C-alpha positions in Angstrom: 109.3 59.6 85.1 110.2 57.3 88.0 112.5 55.3 85.8 114.2 58.5 84.6 114.7 59.7 88.3 116.0 56.3 89.2 118.4 56.0 86.3 119.6 59.6 86.7 120.2 59.5 90.5 120.8 55.7 91.0 123.3 55.2 93.9 122.5 58.6 95.4 118.9 57.8 96.2 118.1 56.7 99.8 116.3 53.3 99.4 113.3 52.3 101.5 115.4 49.6 103.0 117.9 52.2 104.3 115.4 54.7 105.7 115.1 53.1 109.2 118.9 53.3 109.6 119.0 56.9 108.3 116.3 58.1 110.7 117.8 56.2 113.7 121.4 57.4 113.4 122.7 58.8 110.1 124.0 62.4 110.2 124.3 64.5 107.0 128.0 63.7 107.0 127.3 60.0 107.1 124.9 60.3 104.3 127.5 62.1 102.2 130.1 59.5 103.1 127.7 56.8 101.9 127.0 58.8 98.7 123.4 59.2 99.6 122.1 62.6 98.8 118.5 62.3 97.5 115.2 61.3 99.0 112.2 61.2 96.6 108.7 61.0 98.2 105.6 60.1 96.3 101.9 60.4 97.3 100.0 57.1 97.3 97.4 58.8 95.1 100.1 58.5 92.4 99.4 54.8 92.4 95.7 55.0 91.7 95.1 53.4 88.3 98.9 53.5 87.8 99.5 51.1 85.0 102.5 50.6 82.7 101.9 48.1 80.0 100.0 45.3 81.6 101.4 45.9 85.1 99.4 47.7 87.9 101.8 49.3 90.4 101.3 49.5 94.2 103.3 51.7 96.6 105.5 48.9 98.0 106.5 47.9 94.4 107.3 51.5 93.5 109.6 51.8 96.6 111.4 48.6 95.7 111.7 49.1 92.0 112.6 52.8 91.8 114.0 53.7 95.3 111.3 56.3 96.0 109.5 56.6 99.3 105.8 56.5 100.1 105.1 59.9 101.7 102.2 58.6 103.8 104.6 56.1 105.5 107.9 58.0 105.8 106.9 61.7 106.4 104.6 63.8 108.5 103.7 67.1 106.8 100.7 68.8 108.5 99.1 71.9 106.9 97.8 74.4 109.5 95.6 76.6 107.2 96.0 80.0 108.8 97.2 83.4 107.7 98.1 84.5 111.2 101.9 84.1 111.7 101.6 83.7 115.5 99.0 80.9 115.2 101.1 79.2 112.5 104.2 79.2 114.6 102.3 78.0 117.7 100.8 75.1 115.7 104.2 74.1 114.2 105.8 74.2 117.6 103.0 72.2 119.2 103.1 69.6 116.4 106.9 69.1 116.7 106.7 68.9 120.5 103.8 66.3 120.2 105.1 64.2 117.3 108.8 64.9 117.1 109.9 62.2 119.6 107.0 59.8 119.0 107.6 59.7 115.2 111.3 58.8 115.1 110.5 56.5 112.2 109.3 59.4 110.0 110.7 62.7 108.6 108.9 65.7 109.9 108.3 68.3 107.2 107.2 71.6 108.7 105.2 73.5 106.2 105.5 77.0 107.5 103.3 78.7 104.9 100.6 81.2 105.5 97.3 80.4 103.6 95.9 83.6 102.0 92.2 84.1 101.7 91.2 82.5 105.0 89.1 84.1 107.7 
């Protein structure tokens, strides 16, 4: 799967070596000018017992070989576990205010999703 993603989108994938620059200063226009359009994140659990042939893969090797990004390193994506819209939006706002400026080396993915069946 990773090889297929890499082969299909090669050149348009943002590499792990480019992420720091992207987060520091790139705009969407600059990304487009550079031909970079795609970020692929993987969860490190993906690497547990991940073996192809005789090779065991670890997250750093996946980043380098396939131009995919370790989600635990490059993105923050809290889940607030509520079905109350007001509580959800307060939590999202508080999280962005708390972590937005501190985590400039990460993407912030706001999961604004109500969780049914709670409470």
